N, C-alpha and C positions, 0 to 999 in steps of 0.2 A: 912243865908237867910236875905234878905232885909225886913225890917218892914216899913210899911207906915201907915199913919193915914188919914182917909177919913171923910168928913162931908157929912152926908146923910140928905136930907130935911125931916122934920117931916111928910110931906104928904106921903112920901114913907115908912119911918120907922114905921108909924102907922099901916101898914099892917102886922107887925110881932109882936108876943107875947113878945119877948125880944130882946134887942140889940145883945145878944150872938148868935142869929140865923144868923145874917148878914155876919160875916167874912167867913164862909165856902161857902156861896152862892156867894159872891163877888169873892172869890178865884177860885171857879169852873168856873164861867163865864169868868174870866180873862184867865184861862187855855184854855177854849174853843176858845176864840178869838186868842190866841197864836197858837193853832193848825191850825185854819183856815188861819192864815197868813203864815203858813209853818215854824214857829219858833220852834215848838216842834213836835215830832211824837206822834202818837196815844198811843204808848207804854209808852212814857215819861209822857204824860198826865195822863194815867191810874196809873202809879207808884206814881206820885205826889199826886193824889187824893186817893190812897189806893184802887183802883178799879181793877178788872180784865180787860183784853183787851176787852172782849165782853161787859162788863158793860159800859166801856168808849165809845165804839162804839154806844151802845144804848142811852147813855146820850147825845151824839152829834147829834142824829137824830132829 
């Protein structure tokens, strides 16, 4: 799996209690965008996030 490093402005990161909260949020948002672009299926997104198909569908609403 590819690892990337992001710089997040303090104005945004201040909304979170700890920096450890950000990676799963960024990853989930990235997968949602990839689904909307047609690059991954709903099932693939669910599997990558460890969700059920139904939970992934609800997440994307």
